[in-house]
N, C-alpha and C positions, 0 to 999 in steps of 0.2 A: 332848473330841472333837478330833481332830487337824485343824488348819486346812490348807486347800489352799494350796500355795505354787507360783507359776509357776516353771517350769524356766528356768534361766539361758539366755539366747540363745547360739547358737553362730555364730561368724563364720569365714570362710575366712582362711587365713594369707597374705593378699596384701600386696604392697608398698603403702604409702600412696598412691603416685602412681596405681597401678592402681585402687585404690578410688575415688580422686577422679575419674578419667576415667570409670569405670563409673557413678558417681552423676551426673556431669554429662551423660553420654549418655542415661541413663534419664530424667532430668528434662527434657532438651531434645527428646527424640524425639517426644513428642506434639505439641509446638508446631511442630517442623519438618514433621511430616506434615500438620498443619492448614494451615501456611503454603503448602506445595506444592499442596495441594488448592485453596486459595483462589486462588492465582496461576493455576493451570490453568483454573479456572472463569472468571476475569476475562479471560484471554487468549482463551479459546474463545468466550465470549459477547460481550465488549465489543470485541475486536479480532481477528477471525478471520484465519486464514492466507490468503495470496494464492491465488486459484484456479489450478489447474494447467492448465486448459483455458478459453479464451475464444473468442468468435466475432465475426468482422468481416464486414460486408456491403460488398463492393467494387465491382465493375462488370462490364461485358460482357467476353466472351472477347477477348483481345488488346488490351484497353484499358490505358491508363496507370494507372487505378484498380486494376485487377486485378493488374497487374505490381507496383505499389507494395505492395499487401497481401501478395503472395508474398514480397517482400523482407523485410517485417516478420516474416513467419512464420519465415523462416530465422534471423533474428537472435534472435527470442524463443526459438527452440528451443535455442540455446546455453545458455540459463539454465533449461532444463527446463520451459518454458511452451509449451503447444501452442496455436497460433493457427489456428482453423478459418476458412478463407476461403470465403465464399459468393459465387457469381456473381450478378449482378443486371442490371437494365436501365439502371442508372445512379444518379445522385444522388437522384432523386425516390423511387425504390423503396428506396434505402438509408435515407433519412430515415423513410419509412413503417415499415420494419422496426424501426428503433431506437425509434420511438414506440409500437410494439405490444409489450407485455410477453410476449404469447404466442409471439412469434417467437424468443425466447431469443437475441437478438442483443445483444452487449455494446458493439460499436463500429461506426462507419460512416464511410466517406469521402464527404463531401458538399461539393459546390461551392456557393459563395455564390449567393444569389438564388432559392433554392427553398424557403426556410423559411416558416413561418407563426408567429403569435403563440404558439400552444401549444408548438411546438418550441423557440422561443427562451426560453421561461420554464421549460422542464422538462429541457433538455439542457445540457451543458457542453462546452467545447472544450478540447482539449489543444494547440491551436495550428494555424496554417496551414502547409501543407507544400510547395505549389508553385502557380504561376500557371496559370490556365486562360484564355488570351487569346481574345478575340473578334475575328475578322478578317472584314471584309466585302469580298467580291469582287463585282464588277459588270461589266456590259458597257457600254463607253463610257469617257469620261474626264471629269475635272474635278469629280466629285461630292465634296462636303465635309460633307453633312448627310444623316442617315437620312431626314429628311422628304422628300427628293428621290425616294425610292422609292415615294411614294404613287401608286397606280394601276397599279403594275407587278406582276410575278409574282416572289415571293420565296420561296426555300427557307429555312425557319426551324427545321428540326429535327423529328425524328419525335415522335409523340404520347407524352407521358409522360417525355420526356427533359429534362434540365436545360438543354440548349441551347435547346429550344423555349420553356421558361418564361422564360429570360433574354431571348431574342429578342423575345418578346411585351412584356416590361417596357420594353425599349429603344424598340421601335416605338411603344408607347403614349405614351411620353414625347415622341415626335415627332408625335403626332396620328394614328398609323396603328393602327387597331383591327380585329379580326376582324369580318367581315360587311360591310365597306365595299367600295370599288372595288378595293382592293389584294387580290390573290390570295396567300394564305399556304399554301405547299406543304409538307407534312410529310416533308421529306427532309433528311438531314444527311450529313456525311462525304463519302466517295467518290461516293456516289449523287448528292448535291447538286452536287459538282464536275463530274461527267459531264454532268448536265443543263445546267449553266451553259455548259460548253464546246459542247454541242450546240445551244445557243440556245433551249432549252425553258423556261428561267427567266432573269429579268433580273438577279437578284442572289442571292447565297447567304451567309447568316450562318454561318460556320464557328466551331467552338468546341472547345477542348481537343485531343483526339487528331486532329481533322481539320486542325489547324493545324501540321502537321509542317513541318520545313524543306524536305524534298523536295517535298511537295505545293505549298507556297507558291511555290517556284521554278518548278515545272511550270506552274502557273496564270499566273504573271507572265510566262512565256515565250511565252504564247499571244497573238497579236495581237488586240486588241479587248477584252481583259480587264484590269481595273485593280483596285488595292486602295485602299480608302478610308482616308484619313488622318483620325483623330479629332482635329481641331484643337481641339475643345471637350472634350477628355478631362478637364480639371480640373473642368468643370461636371458631367460625368457622375459623377465620384467624390464630388462634393458631394451630388448628388441621390440617389445609390445608394451608401450607406456600404460595402457589401460589394464594391464595385469598386475596382480599382487602376489607376493610369496606368502603362502599360508602353511603354517606348521601345525601338525597334530602331534602333541607330545605323547610319550609312551603311556599306554593305559587309558587315554582319554575316551576311547570308545567302550572299553570294558576293563575296569580296574582289576577285577578278580582274575581274569585270564590274561591281563596285560596286553590288550589289543589297542593299537599296534605295539609290537615288542620294542621298537625304537622309533625315534622321531621320524614322522612321515612328512616329506616335503611335497606340498601341492602348489599349484598355481590356479589363479582364477580372477576374473574381472569382478567389479562391483556393480551393483544396480544403482543408478542415479535417478533423481527426480529432475526431469527436464521440463522446460517451459519456454514459451516464446518471450521475447524481450519486453513485451507490453504487459506482462503479468503485474497486477497491482501490488505495490510494496507491502500493504497490510496482509494480503493473502499469502505472500511469500513468507512473512513472519509466522503466520498461523501454521503453514505447512511444515516449516522447520521445527516449530514447537511440537507439532504432532509427531514428527519423525524422532525427536528426542525422547518422547514418551514411549514410542513403540520400539525403538531400536537401541535405546541407551543402556539396557540391561546386559550383563555378561551372558555369553553363550558358548556353544561348542567351538565356534571359530573366531570369537572376538572377546575382548576385554570390556569391562564396564566403561561407558563413556566414549568408546572408540567410534561409535556412529551416532548421529550422522557426522560425516567428515567433510570439511571444506576444501580438501586437497583437489586441485584442478587436475583432471585427467584428459579426456578427449574434448570436453566442452569447458568454456570459461565459466567460472563461478560468478553469478550475478553480483552487482554492486550491493544490492539490498541484502543478499545472503551473506556476503563478506562482512557487512556492517553488523548483522545479527550475530554471527559467530564471534565477532570481536567484543561486542558490548551487550549482547542479549536484548531483551525487550526494553523499549524505552520506558521512562517513568510513567507516562500516561497510560500505557497498556498494562503496566503492573498494578495500577491503583484504580483504574476505571474499567467498566464493561467495554467489550471490543468496539461496538459501534459508536459509543460515546467518545472513547479514546481516539478512534479514527477521525471523527469530526474535529475534535480538539487539535489533533496533530496536523490536520490539513490547514486549519486556521493559523496555527503557529508558523507553518511553512510560508504562508502568504503575508506575514507581517510586513515584509519589506515593501511589496506593492501597495499594501494598505496604508503604510506610513506615507508613501508618496502622495496618496490621495488625502490623507487626514491632515498633514501639516499645513498645506495651504488653506484648508477649511478652518482650522483652528486660528489661523491668523486673520481670516476674514470675518469670523463670527463676532469678535469684540467690536470691530468697526461698524458692522451692521446693527449690532445691539445698541451702540451709542447713537447711531443715526435714528433708530426707531424711538428711543427715549426723547431725544432732542426734538424730533419732529412733532411730538405732542405739544411742546412749548411753542414751536414755530407757528403752529396753526393759529395761535392767538394774535400774532403780529399783523396778520392781514386785517383783522377787525380793528386793532388799535390804530393802524395807519388810516383806515377809512374814517374813524371817529375824529382823529386829529385833523385830517383834511377838512372834514365837515365843520369843525370849530373855527378853522382859519379862513373859511370861505364865506364868512358873513352869514352864518346860520341865524334863523329867527329864534325867538325865545322858545317857541314850541319845538323847533328842531333841536335846540340845545338840550331841552328836557329829555327828548328821545335819545340823544347821544349819551347823556348822563345815565339814563336807564340802561342803555346797552353796556356802558362801562361798569355799572354796578353788577350787571349780570356776569360780565367777565371776571370781576373781582370775586364774586360769590363762587363762581366755578373754580377759581384758583384756590379758594379757601378749602375746597374739598379735594383738590388735586394732590395725589400722593406720588412723590418722585423718589427714585433710588437716591441714597445719600451721596453717591459718587457724582450725581448731576444736580445737586442742590444749588450750586453756584448759578447755573443757568436759570433755575427757578426763581431765585431772589432777584436776579437781574430783570426778569420779566415783571416782577412785582414793582420794581423801581420804575420801569417804563410805564406801567399802569398809572402810578402816581404822577409821573411826568405829564401824561395826557390829561389826567384829571386837573392838574394845575393849569394847563392851557385852556381847558374849558372854563375854569373860573376866571382867568384873565380876560377871556373873550366876553364873558358875561358882564364883568365889571366895565369893560370898555364900552359895551353896548348901552349900559345903563347911564354912563356919563354923556353919551351923545344927545 
């Protein structure tokens, strides 16, 4: 019975370099695909892309808080990030929104002195951006302490405002509390100033937007109205860590008339950019960069470069903000567009887990590549074994001619086979084995002829 012999394999007549590149590509492709999928999953799950839209709670219409947020919005838009600005009643509402996950607010501008323990432990600061001075105007002269307002009528800010909460803290430290002989009137800003001029209140604690240069000059120009000098400003800053001592040098309000005539000591908190701890690092960098552009210039209350400031007050400065204040923007963000740099930065951060995946693959690819190249040679050996066994099993002359034809076909295929030079030794060993089988066929044919 005639034995089945596998047909000799057929190979394309390619140059050996083409064969090598094809083998290398086919061997590496599955690992490359797996590598891309794993990197994509890590980037997506472990380090998501920066959001394209964020929301900030700012302040009332025409306030400095709302104006500041609008400036941030314009700067972030240059980098393809949309900043939604929400109007609010002020710092107190801003803080409430940021603490409420249902409000979907990512950032808030909040002045010092309105926080509580829960907010201080769950929020982080990107830095202080400008002063919010507290100025006390009163009827009369010679007042040096807030305790002298006891029993009088004082405008301390509207209900729910940061001005009111700060005023209550300062008055309480001086022994003045709600419910006593002192009347605390819920007025602020221009309304409080008008009541003071009209004589309906004895003093007004003005804060932030109410302490403009123009309003201060107007009030100081009215006979009988004075501004209190906080001679004990250093004590206030020790008792209330969120307060700063702010000095107005002589003549800073009006050089020609030298207003104020001597250094005026004021106190006041700063406004901070607050965020939740999950704020994306790239967005944090953009916001600090915007704050530097908006608040970095000198002004009535500050020197050039004084803001934004990384000094921790009521809230801890975030790690990303601390890194930015120390070293600035990374190299990638300086030379590449924001979104390109963001992607490149995320990939660099993931180099370690990627290396864990890549190193085993790099070790396995050469072995698989060598196996694929040698398997092309090993395919011939099945046919060679079948031919040799047919020659040794007493094949007829006709069967030997068929075997020789098959062997010729194998040799012809080998003549067109191109192998990488690194595996040429296995190729020439195969050719020697073809010659060995051909010799067996010849011996078997001669032995048959002598019988």
